[in-house]
Backbone as XML, in Angstrom:
<?xml version="1.0"?>
<chain id="A" units="angstrom">
  <residue number="1" name="MET">
    <atom name="N" x="162.139" y="98.239" z="113.861"/>
    <atom name="CA" x="161.852" y="96.726" z="112.524"/>
    <atom name="C" x="160.436" y="96.467" z="112.664"/>
  </residue>
  <residue number="2" name="SER">
    <atom name="N" x="159.687" y="96.181" z="111.728"/>
    <atom name="CA" x="157.945" y="96.074" z="112.438"/>
    <atom name="C" x="158.035" y="94.565" z="112.465"/>
  </residue>
  <residue number="3" name="GLU">
    <atom name="N" x="157.606" y="93.543" z="113.829"/>
    <atom name="CA" x="156.943" y="92.015" z="113.049"/>
    <atom name="C" x="156.156" y="92.609" z="112.272"/>
  </residue>
  <residue number="4" name="ALA">
    <atom name="N" x="156.160" y="91.239" z="112.196"/>
    <atom name="CA" x="155.151" y="90.524" z="110.732"/>
    <atom name="C" x="154.089" y="89.720" z="110.834"/>
  </residue>
  <residue number="5" name="TRP">
    <atom name="N" x="153.223" y="90.009" z="110.893"/>
    <atom name="CA" x="151.679" y="88.316" z="111.049"/>
    <atom name="C" x="151.038" y="88.415" z="109.805"/>
  </residue>
  <residue number="6" name="ASP">
    <atom name="N" x="150.154" y="87.680" z="109.815"/>
    <atom name="CA" x="149.550" y="87.043" z="108.752"/>
    <atom name="C" x="148.430" y="87.817" z="108.865"/>
  </residue>
  <residue number="7" name="PRO">
    <atom name="N" x="147.642" y="88.863" z="107.946"/>
    <atom name="CA" x="145.998" y="89.242" z="108.325"/>
    <atom name="C" x="145.714" y="88.722" z="108.334"/>
  </residue>
  <residue number="8" name="ARG">
    <atom name="N" x="145.523" y="87.518" z="108.332"/>
    <atom name="CA" x="144.153" y="86.423" z="108.266"/>
    <atom name="C" x="144.078" y="85.934" z="109.497"/>
  </residue>
  <residue number="9" name="ALA">
    <atom name="N" x="144.787" y="86.311" z="110.722"/>
    <atom name="CA" x="144.701" y="85.447" z="112.137"/>
    <atom name="C" x="143.819" y="86.746" z="112.359"/>
  </residue>
  <residue number="10" name="PRO">
    <atom name="N" x="143.319" y="85.553" z="113.495"/>
    <atom name="CA" x="141.875" y="86.009" z="113.707"/>
    <atom name="C" x="142.182" y="87.175" z="115.040"/>
  </residue>
  <residue number="11" name="CYS">
    <atom name="N" x="140.797" y="87.803" z="115.046"/>
    <atom name="CA" x="141.401" y="89.365" z="116.063"/>
    <atom name="C" x="141.169" y="87.863" z="117.489"/>
  </residue>
  <residue number="12" name="ASP">
    <atom name="N" x="141.763" y="88.680" z="118.419"/>
    <atom name="CA" x="141.132" y="87.997" z="120.286"/>
    <atom name="C" x="140.841" y="88.053" z="120.570"/>
  </residue>
  <residue number="13" name="LEU">
    <atom name="N" x="139.432" y="88.405" z="120.043"/>
    <atom name="CA" x="137.742" y="88.676" z="120.554"/>
    <atom name="C" x="136.775" y="87.945" z="119.713"/>
  </residue>
  <residue number="14" name="CYS">
    <atom name="N" x="136.894" y="88.370" z="118.823"/>
    <atom name="CA" x="135.938" y="88.196" z="117.677"/>
    <atom name="C" x="135.893" y="86.655" z="116.854"/>
  </residue>
  <residue number="15" name="SER">
    <atom name="N" x="137.162" y="86.822" z="116.510"/>
    <atom name="CA" x="138.118" y="85.651" z="115.572"/>
    <atom name="C" x="137.642" y="85.915" z="114.255"/>
  </residue>
  <residue number="16" name="LEU">
    <atom name="N" x="137.359" y="87.585" z="114.031"/>
    <atom name="CA" x="137.274" y="87.629" z="112.724"/>
    <atom name="C" x="138.972" y="87.599" z="111.957"/>
  </residue>
  <residue number="17" name="PRO">
    <atom name="N" x="139.108" y="88.038" z="110.384"/>
    <atom name="CA" x="140.953" y="88.207" z="110.364"/>
    <atom name="C" x="140.963" y="89.947" z="110.939"/>
  </residue>
  <residue number="18" name="VAL">
    <atom name="N" x="142.496" y="90.063" z="111.411"/>
    <atom name="CA" x="142.512" y="91.432" z="112.006"/>
    <atom name="C" x="142.798" y="92.074" z="110.771"/>
  </residue>
  <residue number="19" name="GLY">
    <atom name="N" x="143.571" y="91.296" z="109.749"/>
    <atom name="CA" x="143.644" y="93.062" z="108.369"/>
    <atom name="C" x="144.849" y="92.628" z="108.562"/>
  </residue>
  <residue number="20" name="ILE">
    <atom name="N" x="145.234" y="93.633" z="107.791"/>
    <atom name="CA" x="146.947" y="94.908" z="107.306"/>
    <atom name="C" x="147.414" y="96.006" z="108.592"/>
  </residue>
  <residue number="21" name="LYS">
    <atom name="N" x="146.361" y="96.338" z="108.828"/>
    <atom name="CA" x="146.531" y="97.243" z="110.000"/>
    <atom name="C" x="145.701" y="96.639" z="111.707"/>
  </residue>
  <residue number="22" name="PRO">
    <atom name="N" x="146.118" y="95.856" z="112.069"/>
    <atom name="CA" x="144.966" y="95.554" z="113.122"/>
    <atom name="C" x="145.246" y="96.315" z="114.360"/>
  </residue>
  <residue number="23" name="PHE">
    <atom name="N" x="144.761" y="96.552" z="115.558"/>
    <atom name="CA" x="144.409" y="97.276" z="116.722"/>
    <atom name="C" x="145.495" y="96.730" z="117.684"/>
  </residue>
  <residue number="24" name="THR">
    <atom name="N" x="145.708" y="96.999" z="118.435"/>
    <atom name="CA" x="146.639" y="96.191" z="119.177"/>
    <atom name="C" x="146.598" y="96.500" z="120.798"/>
  </residue>
  <residue number="25" name="LEU">
    <atom name="N" x="146.517" y="96.435" z="121.507"/>
    <atom name="CA" x="146.848" y="96.121" z="122.630"/>
    <atom name="C" x="148.133" y="95.711" z="123.562"/>
  </residue>
  <residue number="26" name="THR">
    <atom name="N" x="148.819" y="95.917" z="124.430"/>
    <atom name="CA" x="149.592" y="95.357" z="124.547"/>
    <atom name="C" x="149.965" y="95.020" z="125.956"/>
  </residue>
  <residue number="27" name="ALA">
    <atom name="N" x="149.600" y="93.785" z="126.492"/>
    <atom name="CA" x="149.468" y="93.713" z="127.835"/>
    <atom name="C" x="150.977" y="92.875" z="128.226"/>
  </residue>
  <residue number="28" name="PRO">
    <atom name="N" x="151.414" y="92.785" z="129.902"/>
    <atom name="CA" x="152.569" y="92.117" z="129.913"/>
    <atom name="C" x="152.999" y="90.811" z="129.494"/>
  </residue>
  <residue number="29" name="GLU">
    <atom name="N" x="151.615" y="89.599" z="129.359"/>
    <atom name="CA" x="152.219" y="88.507" z="128.679"/>
    <atom name="C" x="152.049" y="88.283" z="127.451"/>
  </residue>
  <residue number="30" name="LYS">
    <atom name="N" x="151.313" y="89.309" z="126.551"/>
    <atom name="CA" x="151.513" y="89.485" z="125.062"/>
    <atom name="C" x="151.157" y="90.515" z="124.085"/>
  </residue>
  <residue number="31" name="THR">
    <atom name="N" x="151.064" y="90.822" z="123.140"/>
    <atom name="CA" x="150.433" y="91.634" z="122.085"/>
    <atom name="C" x="149.513" y="91.000" z="121.940"/>
  </residue>
  <residue number="32" name="PHE">
    <atom name="N" x="147.964" y="91.749" z="121.979"/>
    <atom name="CA" x="146.419" y="91.252" z="121.095"/>
    <atom name="C" x="146.601" y="92.214" z="119.865"/>
  </residue>
  <residue number="33" name="ARG">
    <atom name="N" x="145.814" y="91.264" z="119.010"/>
    <atom name="CA" x="144.972" y="92.372" z="118.021"/>
    <atom name="C" x="143.935" y="92.086" z="117.962"/>
  </residue>
  <residue number="34" name="PHE">
    <atom name="N" x="143.434" y="92.882" z="117.373"/>
    <atom name="CA" x="141.985" y="93.033" z="116.708"/>
    <atom name="C" x="141.662" y="93.647" z="115.574"/>
  </residue>
  <residue number="35" name="CYS">
    <atom name="N" x="140.791" y="93.028" z="115.425"/>
    <atom name="CA" x="139.944" y="93.607" z="113.685"/>
    <atom name="C" x="139.290" y="95.166" z="114.119"/>
  </residue>
  <residue number="36" name="CYS">
    <atom name="N" x="138.603" y="95.664" z="115.223"/>
    <atom name="CA" x="138.408" y="96.789" z="115.513"/>
    <atom name="C" x="138.644" y="97.074" z="116.735"/>
  </residue>
  <residue number="37" name="GLU">
    <atom name="N" x="138.753" y="98.731" z="117.173"/>
    <atom name="CA" x="138.513" y="99.518" z="118.044"/>
    <atom name="C" x="137.804" y="98.641" z="118.863"/>
  </residue>
  <residue number="38" name="GLY">
    <atom name="N" x="136.365" y="98.288" z="118.765"/>
    <atom name="CA" x="135.198" y="98.220" z="119.461"/>
    <atom name="C" x="135.831" y="97.090" z="120.282"/>
  </residue>
  <residue number="39" name="CYS">
    <atom name="N" x="136.551" y="95.347" z="118.970"/>
    <atom name="CA" x="136.904" y="95.116" z="120.009"/>
    <atom name="C" x="138.003" y="94.598" z="121.325"/>
  </residue>
  <residue number="40" name="LYS">
    <atom name="N" x="138.879" y="95.441" z="121.055"/>
    <atom name="CA" x="139.705" y="96.193" z="121.004"/>
    <atom name="C" x="139.641" y="96.466" z="123.156"/>
  </residue>
  <residue number="41" name="GLY">
    <atom name="N" x="138.606" y="97.861" z="122.201"/>
    <atom name="CA" x="137.943" y="97.899" z="123.992"/>
    <atom name="C" x="137.377" y="97.183" z="124.706"/>
  </residue>
  <residue number="42" name="ILE">
    <atom name="N" x="136.608" y="96.142" z="124.339"/>
    <atom name="CA" x="135.544" y="95.650" z="124.885"/>
    <atom name="C" x="136.636" y="94.886" z="125.772"/>
  </residue>
  <residue number="43" name="TYR">
    <atom name="N" x="138.003" y="93.652" z="124.590"/>
    <atom name="CA" x="138.439" y="93.141" z="125.537"/>
    <atom name="C" x="138.992" y="94.129" z="126.787"/>
  </residue>
  <residue number="44" name="GLN">
    <atom name="N" x="139.517" y="95.038" z="126.776"/>
    <atom name="CA" x="140.681" y="96.016" z="127.681"/>
    <atom name="C" x="139.538" y="95.927" z="128.540"/>
  </residue>
  <residue number="45" name="MET">
    <atom name="N" x="138.256" y="96.611" z="128.191"/>
    <atom name="CA" x="137.208" y="96.399" z="130.200"/>
    <atom name="C" x="136.897" y="95.320" z="130.384"/>
  </residue>
  <residue number="46" name="LEU">
    <atom name="N" x="137.005" y="93.903" z="129.531"/>
    <atom name="CA" x="136.678" y="92.281" z="130.610"/>
    <atom name="C" x="137.863" y="92.363" z="131.031"/>
  </residue>
  <residue number="47" name="HIS">
    <atom name="N" x="138.900" y="92.552" z="130.829"/>
    <atom name="CA" x="140.273" y="91.953" z="131.381"/>
    <atom name="C" x="141.065" y="92.997" z="131.590"/>
  </residue>
  <residue number="48" name="GLN">
    <atom name="N" x="140.420" y="94.434" z="132.487"/>
    <atom name="CA" x="140.775" y="95.344" z="132.905"/>
    <atom name="C" x="142.184" y="95.458" z="132.773"/>
  </residue>
  <residue number="49" name="ILE">
    <atom name="N" x="142.671" y="95.762" z="131.909"/>
    <atom name="CA" x="143.895" y="95.443" z="130.766"/>
    <atom name="C" x="143.836" y="97.559" z="130.550"/>
  </residue>
  <residue number="50" name="ASN">
    <atom name="N" x="144.958" y="98.115" z="131.891"/>
    <atom name="CA" x="145.118" y="99.308" z="131.543"/>
    <atom name="C" x="146.317" y="99.804" z="130.418"/>
  </residue>
  <residue number="51" name="GLU">
    <atom name="N" x="146.314" y="100.275" z="129.474"/>
    <atom name="CA" x="147.209" y="100.369" z="128.328"/>
    <atom name="C" x="147.804" y="101.570" z="128.899"/>
  </residue>
  <residue number="52" name="PRO">
    <atom name="N" x="149.450" y="102.273" z="128.955"/>
    <atom name="CA" x="149.796" y="104.393" z="128.943"/>
    <atom name="C" x="148.789" y="104.492" z="127.639"/>
  </residue>
  <residue number="53" name="PRO">
    <atom name="N" x="149.032" y="105.336" z="127.682"/>
    <atom name="CA" x="148.240" y="106.379" z="126.234"/>
    <atom name="C" x="149.506" y="106.608" z="125.568"/>
  </residue>
  <residue number="54" name="ALA">
    <atom name="N" x="148.917" y="106.860" z="124.031"/>
    <atom name="CA" x="149.972" y="106.548" z="123.278"/>
    <atom name="C" x="150.344" y="108.465" z="123.397"/>
  </residue>
  <residue number="55" name="GLY">
    <atom name="N" x="152.052" y="108.802" z="122.858"/>
    <atom name="CA" x="152.848" y="109.708" z="122.962"/>
    <atom name="C" x="152.829" y="110.723" z="123.791"/>
  </residue>
  <residue number="56" name="THR">
    <atom name="N" x="152.612" y="109.917" z="125.288"/>
    <atom name="CA" x="153.265" y="110.508" z="126.157"/>
    <atom name="C" x="154.327" y="110.622" z="126.339"/>
  </residue>
  <residue number="57" name="ALA">
    <atom name="N" x="155.303" y="111.522" z="126.712"/>
    <atom name="CA" x="156.548" y="111.811" z="126.667"/>
    <atom name="C" x="157.401" y="111.334" z="128.728"/>
  </residue>
  <residue number="58" name="ASP">
    <atom name="N" x="158.526" y="110.555" z="128.886"/>
    <atom name="CA" x="158.976" y="111.736" z="129.788"/>
    <atom name="C" x="159.938" y="112.826" z="130.309"/>
  </residue>
  <residue number="59" name="ASN">
    <atom name="N" x="159.485" y="113.114" z="131.131"/>
    <atom name="CA" x="160.002" y="114.813" z="131.604"/>
    <atom name="C" x="160.759" y="114.724" z="132.609"/>
  </residue>
</chain>
């Protein structure tokens, strides 16, 4: 089941609405939501958050 959120919720970087398909960044303390890939990348760089690449499987 997917988590519901308000598309009018503010971006965690610039405060614009995140929209219906926000860009997300998972950190140990919470999942951040952003309005665009640029805001996500800047936030990730400024806070030195390393997210594992999507689609990696344990072998």
